[in-house]
C-alpha positions in Angstrom: -0.1 0.1 -0.3 3.0 1.9 1.0 4.7 1.5 -2.4 1.4 2.4 -4.7 0.7 5.8 -2.5 4.3 6.9 -3.6 3.9 6.0 -7.1 0.7 7.8 -7.3 2.2 10.6 -5.7 5.2 10.4 -8.2 3.0 10.5 -11.3 1.3 13.8 -9.8 4.3 15.2 -9.5 5.4 14.5 -13.1 1.8 15.1 -15.0 2.6 18.2 -16.4 5.8 17.0 -17.4 3.7 14.2 -19.3 1.4 16.2 -21.0 4.8 18.5 -22.3 5.6 15.7 -23.6 2.9 14.5 -25.2 2.3 18.5 -26.6 6.0 18.7 -27.9 5.8 15.4 -29.9 2.5 16.5 -31.3 3.8 20.0 -32.8 6.8 17.9 -34.5 4.8 14.5 -35.8 7.4 12.7 -37.7 6.0 9.8 -40.6 7.8 6.2 -40.4 11.3 6.0 -40.5 11.5 9.5 -40.4 11.1 10.1 -36.4 14.8 11.6 -36.3 13.4 14.7 -33.7 11.3 12.0 -31.6 13.7 9.5 -31.1 16.5 11.8 -30.5 14.3 13.5 -27.4 13.2 10.1 -26.4 16.7 9.0 -26.3 18.1 12.2 -24.6 15.5 11.9 -21.5 16.1 8.0 -20.7 20.2 8.7 -21.0 19.7 11.5 -18.3 17.1 9.4 -16.3 20.0 6.5 -16.4 18.9 4.1 -18.5 21.2 2.4 -20.9 20.1 3.6 -24.5 20.5 1.8 -27.6 19.7 3.0 -30.9 19.8 2.6 -34.8 21.3 -0.6 -35.8 21.6 -2.3 -32.3 17.8 -1.9 -32.2 16.2 -1.8 -35.6 17.2 -4.5 -38.7 17.7 -2.2 -41.6 17.2 -5.3 -43.9 13.7 -5.8 -42.3 12.3 -3.0 -43.0 9.5 -2.0 -45.2 8.0 0.9 -46.9 11.2 3.2 -46.3 10.7 6.6 -47.6 13.4 7.6 -50.7 16.9 9.2 -49.8 15.6 12.5 -50.7 12.7 12.5 -48.4 15.0 11.0 -45.6 17.9 13.5 -45.7 14.7 16.1 -45.6 13.5 15.3 -42.3 17.3 14.8 -40.9 17.9 18.2 -41.9 14.7 19.4 -40.3 14.9 17.6 -37.1 18.6 18.9 -36.8 16.8 22.5 -37.3 14.3 22.0 -34.4 17.1 21.0 -32.1 18.0 17.0 -32.2 20.9 15.8 -31.1 23.5 15.8 -34.0 25.4 12.6 -32.4 22.0 10.6 -31.7 20.6 11.3 -35.3 24.2 10.1 -36.7 23.3 6.8 -34.9 20.0 6.8 -36.8 21.4 6.7 -40.3 19.2 6.3 -42.9 16.3 6.3 -40.6 16.7 3.7 -38.3 14.6 5.4 -35.7 14.1 2.9 -32.9 14.8 3.2 -29.4 15.3 1.1 -26.4 16.0 1.9 -23.2 17.1 -0.9 -20.7 16.9 -0.4 -16.9 19.0 -3.2 -15.5 18.6 -3.4 -11.6 21.8 -5.6 -11.1 19.3 -8.1 -9.0 17.7 -11.4 -10.1 14.4 -11.3 -11.7 12.5 -11.6 -15.1 12.8 -9.4 -18.5 9.8 -7.0 -18.7 9.1 -5.0 -21.8 6.8 -2.3 -22.2 6.3 -1.0 -26.0 5.3 2.5 -27.1 4.8 3.5 -31.2 6.2 6.8 -31.9 5.4 7.7 -35.5 2.7 10.1 -36.8 0.2 10.2 -40.1 0.6 11.8 -43.2 -2.9 14.0 -42.8 -3.5 17.7 -42.6 -4.5 19.0 -39.0 -7.9 20.8 -38.4 -6.8 24.7 -37.6 -10.1 25.7 -36.1 -10.6 27.1 -32.8 -12.9 24.2 -31.7 -9.9 21.9 -32.0 -7.9 21.5 -28.6 -4.7 21.5 -29.9 -5.0 24.9 -32.0 -6.7 26.3 -28.8 -3.6 25.6 -26.9 -1.1 26.5 -29.4 0.2 22.8 -29.8 -1.1 21.6 -33.3 1.3 20.3 -35.8 4.1 22.4 -37.4 4.5 20.4 -40.0 1.9 20.7 -43.2 0.6 17.1 -44.2 1.8 15.5 -41.0 -0.2 14.9 -37.8 -0.4 12.7 -34.9 -4.0 11.3 -35.8 -3.8 8.5 -33.6 -2.3 8.9 -30.0 1.2 7.8 -30.7 2.3 11.5 -29.3 0.7 10.4 -26.2 1.7 6.8 -26.1 5.9 7.8 -26.3 4.7 10.6 -23.4 3.6 7.5 -21.1 6.7 5.7 -22.2 9.0 8.7 -20.8 6.5 9.2 -17.8 7.2 5.3 -17.1 10.8 6.0 -17.3 10.4 8.6 -14.8 8.7 6.4 -11.9 11.6 3.5 -13.0 14.3 5.6 -12.4 12.4 6.9 -9.0 12.8 4.0 -7.7 16.1 2.3 -7.9 16.0 -0.2 -4.8 12.3 -1.4 -5.3 12.6 -3.5 -8.6 14.6 -6.3 -9.3 14.9 -7.7 -13.1 14.9 -6.0 -16.1 13.0 -3.7 -17.8 12.8 -2.8 -21.5 11.0 0.6 -23.3 10.7 0.1 -26.5 10.0 2.9 -28.7 8.9 1.8 -32.1 9.0 3.8 -35.3 6.8 3.1 -38.0 3.9 1.6 -36.8 1.4 2.8 -39.2 1.3 1.0 -42.3 2.7 -2.0 -40.0 6.2 -1.3 -40.9 8.4 -1.2 -37.6 7.9 -4.3 -35.1 9.8 -6.7 -37.4 12.4 -4.8 -38.1 12.8 -4.7 -34.0 12.1 -8.4 -33.6 14.8 -9.4 -36.4 17.5 -7.0 -34.6 16.5 -9.1 -31.2 15.2 -6.5 -28.9 12.9 -9.1 -27.4 14.8 -12.0 -27.4 15.2 -12.0 -23.5 11.7 -10.7 -22.7 9.9 -13.0 -20.3 6.5 -10.5 -20.3 5.4 -7.8 -22.8 3.1 -5.0 -22.7 1.8 -3.2 -25.5 -1.5 -1.1 -25.5 -3.0 2.0 -27.0 -5.2 5.0 -26.1 -8.7 5.0 -27.5 -9.3 2.9 -30.4 -12.9 0.7 -29.3 -12.0 1.9 -25.7 -14.1 5.5 -26.0 -14.8 5.9 -21.8 -12.7 8.2 -19.5 -11.0 6.1 -17.1 -11.6 2.6 -18.5 -8.7 0.0 -18.7 -9.4 -2.8 -21.0 -6.4 -6.0 -20.0 -6.4 -7.9 -23.5 -7.8 -7.3 -26.8 -9.3 -9.7 -29.5 -9.5 -9.4 -33.3 -6.1 -7.7 -33.6 -6.3 -8.2 -37.3 -3.5 -9.4 -39.2 -3.0 -6.7 -42.1 -0.9 -6.6 -45.7 -0.2 -3.1 -47.1 0.6 -3.0 -51.1 1.7 0.2 -53.7 0.6 -1.3 -57.2 2.2 0.9 -60.1 0.6 0.3 -63.3 2.6 1.4 -66.7 0.6 1.6 -69.8 0.9 3.5 -73.5 0.3 6.9 -74.0 -1.6 8.1 -77.0 -3.5 10.9 -78.3 -6.9 11.0 -76.9 -8.4 12.0 -80.3 -6.5 11.1 -82.8 -5.0 8.0 -82.1 -7.0 6.4 -78.8 -6.6 3.2 -80.0 -2.7 3.3 -79.6 -3.0 3.7 -75.8 -3.2 1.6 -72.9 -5.1 3.1 -70.5 -3.3 2.6 -67.1 -6.2 4.9 -65.5 -9.1 2.5 -66.2 -7.1 -0.1 -65.2 -6.4 1.5 -61.4 -10.1 2.2 -61.7 -11.5 -1.1 -62.3 -8.7 -2.5 -59.8 -10.4 -0.3 -57.2 -14.0 -1.5 -58.1 -13.0 -5.2 -58.2 -11.1 -5.4 -55.1 -13.9 -4.5 -53.2 -15.9 -7.1 -54.7 -13.9 -9.8 -53.2 -15.9 -12.7 -51.7 -15.2 -13.0 -47.9 -13.8 -15.7 -46.2 -15.6 -17.9 -43.5 -13.1 -17.9 -41.3 -13.3 -14.5 -39.9 -13.9 -11.1 -40.5 -11.9 -9.3 -43.4 -11.5 -6.0 -44.7 -9.5 -4.2 -48.1 -9.4 -0.4 -48.8 -7.9 1.2 -51.9 -6.7 4.7 -49.6 -4.9 6.0 -52.7 -5.4 6.0 -56.5 -3.4 8.7 -58.7 -2.9 8.7 -62.4 -3.0 10.1 -65.8 -0.8 13.0 -67.5 -3.7 15.3 -68.7 -7.1 15.7 -70.4 -6.2 14.9 -73.9 -3.9 12.0 -73.3 -4.1 8.1 -72.6 -3.3 8.0 -69.1 0.0 5.7 -69.4 0.5 5.8 -65.6 -1.2 4.5 -62.6 -0.6 4.3 -59.1 -2.5 2.5 -56.0 -1.9 2.3 -52.3 -4.1 -0.6 -50.7 -4.5 -2.6 -47.9 -6.1 -6.1 -46.6 -7.1 -6.8 -43.4 -8.2 -10.3 -41.6 -9.2 -11.3 -38.1 -6.6 -13.8 -38.4 -3.6 -15.0 -40.5 -5.1 -17.3 -42.9 -8.6 -14.8 -43.5 -5.6 -12.0 -44.5 -3.5 -14.4 -46.5 -6.4 -15.3 -48.7 -7.8 -11.3 -48.8 -3.9 -10.8 -50.2 -3.7 -13.9 -52.7 -7.2 -12.6 -54.1 -6.5 -8.7 -54.6 -3.1 -9.9 -56.2 -5.2 -12.3 -58.6 -7.4 -9.5 -59.1 -4.6 -7.2 -60.3 -2.8 -9.1 -62.4 -6.2 -10.1 -64.3 -7.0 -6.6 -64.8 -3.6 -5.3 -65.8 -4.0 -8.0 -68.2 -7.4 -7.1 -69.3 -6.2 -3.7 -70.3 -3.0 -4.5 -71.7 -0.9 -2.3 -69.0 2.2 -3.9 -67.4 1.8 -3.9 -63.3 4.3 -3.8 -60.5 3.3 -4.9 -56.9 5.2 -3.5 -54.2 5.0 -4.7 -50.2 5.7 -2.0 -48.2 4.0 -3.2 -44.7 2.5 -6.3 -42.8 1.2 -7.3 -39.7 0.2 -10.4 -38.2 -2.4 -11.4 -35.7 -1.2 -12.8 -32.1 -3.4 -13.6 -29.0 -3.2 -12.0 -25.9 -2.3 -14.7 -22.8 -5.0 -14.8 -20.6 -2.9 -15.9 -18.2 -2.1 -11.9 -17.5 -5.4 -10.5 -17.4 -5.4 -10.8 -13.4 -2.1 -9.3 -13.0 -3.7 -6.1 -15.0 -6.7 -6.2 -13.5 -5.3 -6.0 -10.3 -3.0 -3.1 -11.5 -5.7 -1.2 -12.7 -8.0 -1.5 -9.9 -5.0 0.1 -7.5 -5.4 3.5 -9.4 -7.9 5.9 -7.8 -8.9 7.3 -11.0 -9.8 4.1 -12.5 -13.4 3.9 -13.1 -14.0 0.7 -14.9 -11.8 -2.4 -15.7 -12.7 -4.7 -18.2 -11.0 -7.7 -19.1 -11.1 -7.6 -23.1 -12.5 -6.0 -26.0 -12.3 -6.5 -29.9 -9.5 -4.2 -31.0 -10.7 -4.8 -34.9 -7.7 -3.0 -36.4 -4.2 -4.1 -37.4 -1.0 -3.8 -35.0 2.1 -4.3 -35.5 3.0 -4.7 -31.9 1.8 -8.2 -32.7 5.1 -9.2 -34.2 7.1 -8.4 -30.8 4.4 -10.4 -28.8 4.6 -13.4 -31.3 8.2 -13.4 -30.6 7.9 -13.5 -26.9 5.0 -16.4 -26.5 7.6 -18.3 -29.1 10.1 -18.4 -26.6 7.8 -19.2 -23.6 6.9 -15.8 -22.6 3.9 -13.8 -22.3 2.0 -10.6 -23.7 -0.8 -8.9 -23.5 -2.2 -5.8 -25.4 -4.4 -2.7 -23.2 -7.0 -0.2 -24.0 -7.0 2.8 -22.0 -10.3 4.6 -22.4 -10.7 8.0 -23.4 -13.0 10.3 -25.2 -12.3 11.4 -28.6 -12.8 14.8 -30.4 -12.9 12.6 -33.5 -12.2 9.1 -34.7 -8.4 7.9 -34.8 -6.8 8.8 -38.3 -9.3 12.1 -38.9 -7.9 15.6 -39.6 -9.6 16.4 -35.9 -8.2 13.5 -33.8 -7.7 14.2 -30.2 -7.9 12.6 -26.6 -8.4 13.2 -23.4 -4.8 13.9 -22.0 -5.7 13.2 -17.9 -5.9 9.3 -19.7 -1.8 9.8 -19.9 -1.0 9.9 -16.3 -3.5 7.1 -15.9 -1.6 4.5 -18.0 1.5 5.6 -16.6 0.4 4.5 -13.3 -1.2 1.4 -14.3 2.0 0.1 -16.0 4.3 1.3 -12.9 1.8 -0.9 -10.9 2.3 -4.1 -13.4 6.4 -3.4 -12.8 6.0 -3.6 -9.1 3.5 -6.8 -9.2 5.6 -8.2 -11.3 9.5 -7.3 -10.2 9.0 -5.4 -7.1 11.1 -6.2 -4.1 8.6 -5.7 -1.7 5.7 -7.3 -4.3 2.8 -9.7 -2.7 4.2 -11.5 -6.1 7.1 -13.4 -5.3 9.7 -14.9 -8.3 8.0 -18.3 -7.6 4.4 -16.8 -8.0 4.9 -15.0 -11.2 2.1 -15.5 -13.9 2.9 -19.0 -15.9 1.9 -19.7 -19.2 -0.7 -22.4 -19.4 0.4 -25.6 -21.3 -2.5 -27.5 -21.0 
């Protein structure tokens, strides 16, 4: 009980700082693999708190990345980050977008290895600028046109730094090792696998990840696990036809625009799979050169999703079949590029009671639910699967919050009072797992049911 009060008091002391971090990240949003400034701030804070900090190739496999921006875009993002105060020595270690950061707190005492994962990237969306939008009212709207934290990852990063501050304030009360994983490129499902392949969870016994909002839209609500963590495939399709004069010789052309438009319509007609829910979305279609030219070039950006890996693979295979068939029908060349992928992974039910206990101990929590459907994709599933394959356990939490608008909307915003609440839940989990004075001793830690 004394430890619980101490944690609550410390969080109240740093509440303003947690919100400050969130607002700072919100002002300087960076898309996947370009989070140079964000990662620099995170690494600097972790280092100041006494964490062992790893970044760049130490925590990201360059070869496993997907959907990496071109060198010109990376160079511009890097230069912008330096102009906005990023530490040049840290940015240098990130090379061409290896923007993951891992903070390690080794207590020097025996115990399990606990990891918490926080995503840090933003979306390519122009943020709302009206006076009704809180970031506009309070002066922390995105400073970059066409980039915005519209999914809460600015809050996730702030929660991670808040937890780091708590850990540093409890040097004698913990055992084992704590890893704080700050993951780039979650949007588009591009970053987690590259961190898995770099070995960041090879020694992890328990992994926790979480999200603000999603299907949890009630303030002060904590959800201990999720179902329907969809698998997903992200593809870019490039079409090459033949240009021709639209009046004089239209018969000489091969219309890439019409091929792309037909693909977009036909993809929506994929028969659904009996094994679970499925999704497909063509999010972008660009084509053509001018009004009097048979369009010779077109591109589409699309994704498939499935309630499990089998359903998503079916959707992916069907999408590729349709794309190739339509391209053949219109006589255009097609090139399909895989730019992101996530899998489905289950939450370990053995951790639910532990999370319930940790959440119920927080004074501000109004409701604790065992589980809730996620109904979206999250590449944290790669980290979860990697931990589970080696006999560890993982779960994915939701922190309920009222939203000003839905995720990936230009007016998205959440209740900042959720941030310290999430930090306290995570801190309570740590104390219950590896606290020296915890009622959970090393021989009564949660164990995976192998029956």
